[in-house]
C-alpha positions in Angstrom: -13.3 -45.3 -28.0 -9.5 -45.0 -27.6 -7.6 -43.7 -30.6 -5.2 -46.7 -30.5 -8.1 -49.3 -30.3 -9.9 -48.3 -33.5 -10.5 -51.2 -35.9 -8.6 -50.8 -39.2 -10.4 -51.2 -42.5 -12.5 -49.3 -44.9 -14.8 -47.9 -42.1 -11.9 -46.6 -40.0 -12.6 -42.9 -39.2 -10.1 -40.3 -40.3 -8.5 -37.8 -37.9 -6.9 -34.5 -38.6 -3.3 -33.7 -37.7 -4.5 -31.3 -35.1 -6.6 -34.0 -33.4 -3.7 -36.4 -33.3 -1.4 -33.7 -31.9 -4.0 -32.8 -29.3 -4.2 -36.4 -28.1 -0.4 -36.6 -27.9 -0.2 -33.3 -26.0 -2.8 -34.5 -23.4 -1.0 -37.8 -23.0 2.4 -36.2 -22.4 1.1 -33.6 -19.9 -0.9 -36.2 -18.0 1.8 -38.8 -17.7 4.7 -36.3 -17.0 3.1 -33.6 -15.0 6.2 -32.5 -12.9 9.7 -33.7 -13.5 13.3 -32.9 -12.5 15.9 -33.2 -15.3 19.7 -33.0 -14.9 21.9 -32.2 -17.8 24.3 -29.8 -19.5 23.0 -26.5 -20.8 23.4 -26.1 -24.5 22.0 -23.3 -26.6 20.6 -20.3 -24.6 18.4 -17.6 -26.1 16.6 -14.7 -24.4 14.0 -13.6 -26.9 12.9 -10.0 -27.3 9.5 -11.0 -26.0 11.2 -11.8 -22.6 10.8 -15.6 -23.0 13.9 -17.8 -22.2 14.7 -20.8 -24.5 17.6 -23.2 -23.8 18.6 -26.9 -24.3 19.4 -29.6 -21.8 21.6 -32.4 -23.2 23.6 -35.5 -22.2 25.8 -37.8 -24.3 22.8 -39.2 -26.3 19.8 -36.8 -26.3 18.8 -33.1 -26.3 15.7 -31.7 -24.5 14.2 -28.4 -25.5 13.3 -26.1 -22.5 11.6 -22.8 -22.1 10.7 -20.4 -19.3 8.0 -17.9 -20.0 8.4 -14.1 -19.5 6.4 -14.1 -16.2 8.5 -17.0 -14.8 12.0 -15.6 -15.7 12.0 -13.1 -12.8 11.4 -16.0 -10.3 14.5 -17.9 -11.4 17.4 -17.8 -8.9 19.9 -18.0 -11.7 20.1 -17.7 -15.4 21.4 -20.8 -17.3 24.7 -20.5 -19.2 26.0 -22.6 -21.9 28.2 -25.5 -20.6 26.7 -25.3 -17.1 25.4 -28.6 -15.4 22.1 -27.8 -13.8 18.9 -29.5 -12.5 15.7 -28.1 -14.0 12.3 -28.6 -12.6 9.0 -28.0 -14.4 6.1 -29.4 -16.4 6.4 -31.4 -19.7 4.3 -30.1 -22.5 3.9 -30.9 -26.2 3.4 -28.4 -29.1 0.8 -29.5 -31.5 1.9 -26.9 -34.1 5.2 -28.7 -34.7 4.6 -32.1 -33.0 7.4 -31.5 -30.5 7.6 -32.0 -26.7 9.6 -29.7 -24.3 10.0 -28.8 -20.6 8.6 -25.7 -19.1 11.3 -25.0 -16.6 10.1 -23.1 -13.5 13.2 -23.7 -11.3 16.9 -24.1 -12.2 19.7 -24.9 -9.7 23.4 -25.7 -10.3 24.4 -29.3 -9.8 27.4 -29.6 -7.4 30.2 -27.3 -6.1 32.5 -28.2 -9.0 29.9 -26.9 -11.3 29.6 -23.7 -9.2 33.4 -23.0 -9.6 33.3 -23.7 -13.3 30.3 -21.4 -13.7 32.0 -18.7 -11.7 35.1 -18.9 -13.8 33.0 -18.6 -17.1 31.0 -15.8 -15.7 34.2 -13.9 -14.6 35.7 -14.3 -18.1 32.5 -13.1 -19.7 32.2 -10.0 -17.6 35.9 -9.3 -17.9 35.6 -9.5 -21.7 32.8 -6.9 -21.6 35.2 -4.5 -19.7 33.3 -4.4 -16.4 36.5 -5.0 -14.4 38.7 -2.5 -16.3 40.6 0.0 -14.2 39.6 2.8 -16.4 36.0 2.5 -15.0 37.1 2.6 -11.4 36.0 5.8 -9.6 38.2 7.4 -6.9 36.8 7.3 -3.4 35.8 10.7 -1.8 38.4 11.7 0.8 35.8 12.6 3.4 32.2 11.6 2.5 29.4 13.3 4.3 27.0 10.4 4.0 28.0 6.7 3.8 25.5 4.1 2.6 25.9 0.5 4.0 24.3 -2.4 2.3 24.3 -5.4 4.7 22.2 -7.4 7.2 20.9 -5.2 10.1 21.7 -8.1 12.5 25.1 -9.5 13.2 28.6 -8.2 14.0 29.3 -6.7 10.6 27.3 -3.6 10.9 28.4 -3.1 14.5 32.0 -3.3 13.5 31.6 -0.8 10.7 29.7 1.7 12.9 32.2 1.3 15.8 35.2 1.9 13.5 33.6 4.9 11.9 33.0 6.5 15.3 36.6 5.9 16.3 38.1 7.4 13.1 35.7 10.1 11.9 31.9 10.1 12.8 29.8 10.4 9.6 26.1 10.0 8.9 25.4 6.4 8.0 22.3 5.2 6.0 21.7 1.4 6.3 19.9 -0.5 3.5 19.0 -3.9 5.1 19.3 -6.9 2.7 19.6 -10.7 2.9 23.3 -11.6 2.7 22.8 -15.3 1.6 20.1 -17.4 0.0 18.0 -16.9 -3.1 16.9 -13.4 -2.0 20.5 -12.1 -1.6 21.4 -11.2 -5.2 18.1 -9.4 -6.2 18.0 -7.4 -2.9 21.7 -6.3 -3.1 21.3 -5.2 -6.7 18.1 -3.3 -5.9 19.8 -1.6 -2.9 22.7 -0.4 -5.1 20.3 0.9 -7.7 18.1 2.4 -5.0 20.9 4.4 -3.5 21.9 5.7 -6.9 18.3 6.7 -7.7 18.1 9.0 -4.6 18.1 12.7 -5.8 20.2 15.3 -4.0 18.4 16.8 -1.0 16.2 13.7 -0.5 15.4 12.2 2.8 17.1 9.8 3.4 20.1 11.7 1.9 22.0 10.4 -1.1 25.2 8.8 0.0 28.7 9.9 -1.2 30.1 6.4 -0.7 28.6 2.9 -0.7 29.8 -0.1 1.3 28.6 -3.7 0.5 29.5 -5.8 3.5 29.2 -9.4 4.7 31.1 -11.8 7.0 32.9 -14.9 5.8 31.3 -18.2 4.8 31.4 -21.0 2.3 31.1 -20.5 -1.5 27.4 -21.4 -1.2 26.8 -18.8 1.5 28.7 -16.1 -0.6 27.2 -17.1 -3.9 24.7 -14.3 -4.0 27.6 -11.9 -4.5 28.8 -13.9 -7.5 25.5 -13.3 -9.4 25.8 -11.4 -12.6 23.1 -8.9 -11.5 25.1 -7.9 -8.5 28.3 -7.4 -10.5 26.6 -5.4 -13.1 24.8 -3.2 -10.5 28.2 -2.5 -8.8 29.9 -1.6 -12.1 27.0 0.7 -13.1 26.9 2.5 -9.7 27.6 6.2 -10.1 28.4 6.4 -6.4 31.9 5.0 -5.6 31.5 1.6 -4.1 33.6 -0.5 -1.7 33.2 -4.3 -1.6 33.8 -5.9 1.9 32.4 -9.4 1.4 33.9 -12.3 3.4 37.4 -12.6 4.9 40.6 -11.7 3.2 40.9 -15.0 1.4 37.3 -14.9 0.0 36.9 -13.5 -3.5 33.6 -12.8 -5.3 32.6 -11.1 -8.5 31.5 -7.9 -6.8 35.1 -7.5 -5.6 36.3 -7.2 -9.2 33.4 -4.9 -10.2 33.6 -2.5 -7.2 35.8 0.6 -7.2 37.7 -0.7 -4.2 38.0 -4.0 -2.4 38.4 -4.2 1.4 39.7 -7.5 3.0 37.2 -7.1 5.9 34.2 -5.0 6.8 36.3 -3.2 9.4 38.9 -2.4 6.8 36.2 -0.9 4.6 35.3 1.6 7.3 39.0 2.5 7.6 39.3 3.0 3.8 36.1 5.2 3.8 37.2 8.0 6.2 40.5 9.3 7.5 41.5 9.7 11.2 40.0 13.0 12.5 42.9 13.8 14.9 45.5 13.3 12.1 43.4 15.3 9.7 43.2 18.3 12.2 47.0 18.2 12.7 47.5 18.2 8.9 45.1 21.1 8.5 46.9 23.1 11.1 50.3 22.6 9.4 48.8 23.3 5.9 47.2 26.5 7.2 50.5 27.8 8.5 52.3 27.0 5.3 49.5 28.5 3.2 49.7 31.8 5.1 53.5 32.1 4.6 53.2 31.1 0.9 50.4 33.7 0.3 52.5 36.5 1.9 55.5 35.7 -0.3 53.3 35.4 -3.4 51.7 38.9 -2.7 55.1 40.5 -2.4 56.3 39.0 -5.6 53.2 40.0 -7.5 53.3 43.5 -6.1 56.9 44.0 -7.4 56.0 42.5 -10.8 53.0 44.8 -11.3 55.0 47.8 -10.5 57.7 46.9 -13.0 55.1 46.2 -15.8 53.3 49.5 -15.2 56.5 51.4 -16.1 56.6 49.6 -19.5 53.0 50.3 -20.6 52.5 53.1 -23.3 50.0 56.0 -23.0 46.3 55.2 -23.8 46.3 57.8 -26.7 49.1 56.0 -28.5 47.4 52.7 -28.3 44.1 54.0 -29.9 45.6 56.1 -32.7 45.9 53.3 -35.5 42.4 51.8 -34.9 40.8 55.3 -35.1 42.5 56.0 -38.5 41.3 52.6 -39.9 37.7 53.4 -38.8 37.7 56.7 -40.5 38.9 55.2 -43.9 36.2 52.5 -43.7 33.4 55.1 -43.0 34.4 57.1 -46.2 34.3 54.0 -48.5 31.1 52.5 -47.3 28.5 54.7 -49.2 30.2 54.2 -52.5 30.2 50.4 -52.1 26.5 50.3 -51.2 25.6 52.3 -54.4 27.5 49.9 -56.7 25.8 46.9 -55.1 22.3 48.3 -55.6 23.0 49.0 -59.3 24.3 45.5 -59.9 21.3 43.8 -58.3 18.9 46.1 -60.3 20.4 44.9 -63.6 20.1 41.3 -62.6 16.4 41.8 -61.9 15.7 43.4 -65.3 17.4 40.5 -67.1 15.4 37.8 -65.2 12.0 39.6 -65.9 12.6 39.7 -69.7 12.2 35.9 -70.0 8.8 35.7 -68.3 6.0 35.7 -71.0 2.2 34.8 -70.4 1.9 32.8 -73.6 4.7 30.4 -72.6 2.9 29.6 -69.3 -0.4 29.1 -71.1 0.9 26.6 -73.7 2.7 24.6 -71.0 -0.5 24.5 -68.9 -2.5 23.2 -71.9 0.0 20.4 -72.4 -0.3 19.4 -68.8 -4.1 19.4 -68.9 -4.1 17.1 -72.0 -1.7 14.7 -70.4 -3.8 14.6 -67.2 -7.0 13.8 -69.2 -5.3 11.0 -71.1 -4.0 9.4 -67.9 -7.5 9.7 -66.2 -9.2 7.8 -69.1 -6.5 5.1 -68.9 -6.9 4.8 -65.2 -10.7 4.3 -65.5 -10.3 1.5 -68.0 -7.7 -0.2 -65.8 -9.9 0.0 -62.8 -12.8 -1.6 -64.6 -10.5 -4.5 -65.7 -9.1 -4.9 -62.2 -12.7 -5.0 -60.7 -13.7 -7.7 -63.1 -10.7 -9.9 -62.2 -11.4 -9.4 -58.5 -15.0 -10.4 -58.9 -14.0 -13.6 -60.8 -11.5 -14.6 -58.0 -14.1 -13.8 -55.3 -16.6 -16.2 -57.0 -14.0 -19.0 -57.1 -13.1 -18.4 -53.4 -16.8 -18.5 -52.4 -17.2 -21.9 -54.1 -14.1 -23.3 -52.4 -15.2 -21.9 -49.0 -18.5 -23.8 -49.1 -16.5 -27.1 -49.7 -14.2 -26.3 -46.7 -17.2 -25.5 -44.5 -18.7 -28.9 -45.3 -15.3 -30.6 -44.4 -15.1 -28.7 -41.2 -18.6 -29.7 -40.2 -17.7 -33.4 -40.8 -14.6 -33.1 -38.6 -16.7 -31.4 -35.9 -19.3 -34.2 -36.0 -16.5 -36.8 -35.6 -15.2 -34.8 -32.6 -18.7 -34.7 -31.1 -19.1 -38.5 -31.6 -15.8 -39.1 -29.7 -17.0 -36.9 -26.8 -20.3 -38.7 -26.7 -18.5 -42.1 -26.7 -16.3 -41.0 -23.8 -19.3 -39.8 -21.8 -21.2 -43.0 -22.5 -18.2 -45.1 -21.3 -18.0 -43.1 -18.1 -21.8 -43.4 -17.5 -21.6 -47.2 -17.9 -18.7 -47.4 -15.4 -20.7 -45.3 -12.9 -23.8 -47.6 -13.5 -21.8 -50.8 -13.0 -20.2 -49.4 -9.8 -23.7 -48.6 -8.4 -25.0 -52.1 -9.3 -21.9 -53.7 -7.7 -22.5 -51.7 -4.5 -26.2 -52.9 -4.4 -25.1 -56.5 -5.0 -22.6 -56.3 -2.2 -25.3 -54.9 0.1 -27.7 -57.8 -0.8 -24.9 -60.3 -0.2 -24.3 -58.9 3.3 -28.1 -59.1 4.0 -28.3 -62.7 2.7 -25.3 -63.7 4.8 -26.9 -62.1 8.0 -30.3 -63.8 7.4 -29.1 -67.2 6.2 -29.0 -70.3 8.3 -25.2 -70.3 8.5 -25.3 -67.2 10.6 -27.7 -69.1 13.0 -25.2 -72.0 13.2 -22.5 -69.5 14.1 -24.5 -68.4 17.2 -24.5 -72.0 18.6 -27.4 -73.8 16.9 -27.4 -77.0 14.8 -29.5 -78.6 12.1 -30.6 -82.3 12.4 -31.3 -84.2 9.2 -32.5 -87.7 8.4 -31.4 -88.4 4.9 -32.4 -85.4 2.9 -35.1 -84.2 5.3 -34.6 -81.6 8.0 -36.2 -82.8 11.3 -38.1 -80.2 13.3 -39.9 -82.5 15.9 -38.6 -84.9 18.5 -40.9 -87.7 17.4 -39.4 -87.7 13.9 -35.9 -87.9 15.4 -37.0 -91.0 17.6 -38.3 -92.8 14.5 -35.2 -92.2 12.4 -32.6 -95.0 12.0 -29.7 -92.5 11.7 -29.2 -88.8 12.1 -26.9 -86.2 10.6 -26.1 -83.1 12.7 -24.7 -80.0 11.0 -22.7 -77.6 13.2 -20.9 -74.4 12.2 -17.7 -76.2 11.3 -19.0 -79.4 9.8 -21.4 -82.4 10.0 -21.4 -85.7 12.0 -23.6 -88.8 11.7 -25.3 -90.5 14.7 -26.7 -94.2 14.6 -29.1 -96.0 17.1 -30.8 -92.9 18.3 -34.0 -94.6 19.6 -32.4 -96.4 22.6 -30.4 -93.4 23.6 -33.4 -91.1 23.7 -35.2 -93.3 26.2 -32.3 -93.4 28.6 -31.4 -89.7 28.4 -34.7 -88.1 27.5 -34.1 -84.9 29.3 -30.9 -84.2 27.5 -32.4 -85.2 24.2 -35.4 -83.0 24.7 -33.2 -80.1 25.4 -31.3 -80.7 22.2 -34.5 -81.0 20.2 -35.9 -77.8 21.7 -32.7 -75.9 20.7 -32.9 -77.3 17.2 -36.6 -76.4 16.9 -36.0 -72.9 18.0 
């Protein structure tokens, strides 16, 4: 029996709030299994449990949404307040509070304009946190031994970087392959930055001294992975100096602001990373010559200065005369000071011992024992009163519990009755379907065995009045005949004379009819 078809009146069965809420929950989840909802993101809360809660709203309504902890990691983006998005998921209803909501399993931004607005809000948010401040920028090493490159292993970007490094100053390069566009781009780039930073010194592969994140140019959608908050935070948290080389010179992404240095192109990133070897060798040769001349001059100046200072120094005996006299005077006064200190401490000890008497301790101990016995007796009486009160409350709770158990059994019986009604209705439907199938089979058998199927094969039925004629003699004696074919009936008059003139044809017709 359906809930909304119950007959009102004195015999109307009662339902609990939980039963009504359960029916509503099943109705919502069955009718709205999977939906796509477009709206503006309102309140966004990431709970300590890891679950994500947010609102979708338009100019008239607000829809509560949630993404469970195990689903948050699969989201390609995190919703932000004011963002216009399309959320996909399952509708569900909460029986506890009688509310319905959307379990969002996929969230995408709606339109390029929304992307630019979201990018600007995200940029302001990270800038307010100080991720782009110059004070956090780390200087690049002048000549790194190992360079880590985070990019796609296919394409011209990695080839340009390696070619430029070989031309300027060959260095050891460690490549961390990642996806440079699509949903997998942001998490893979963030993991690559964190992975390089997690390598310990002396590890194989070696820990880089400099990181380069590189990608060629593209549209804002192609470069969007480098605008994700996870990538910007990973770049800002990198302990290894990082160079961003994403897109062409006109392309700007969030990683460019969070990196320690931005290069307009991947080739320019290679030029920033290492100096030109030939120029460096020439500079070293010049510095070496200037250093040798400077050291020779400095040694001459120091030698002359030391010689002049040595003439001004006094004799060692004169320097130690005053400290030796102070040490002798202190040695003479030390025994007298120690004797005075011992006498003073002995007097303090005698004065403190005079106030310690056994009778004083005994009287105080007796008072404490009496106080303890008094409190013990009071505690016993209080415990007896408390036990009596608890027994009374327990008896009352037992009586109430029996009544509630009876109510619970009644509700369970109503629930069992509903289940039996549902199963009975299903069984009746199945029985009716089987009988309908048998009836259709019998109808097909009747149609194949009836006389109309015989008419369809070319035969005819000859009647005289209401009688069906099966013999040629009966047909000759009849005044009029009625012949029934497949598509209708015709009447024939004066059959006796006709049969004598065309007996052969007539006999053939009668034979077919008799058959």
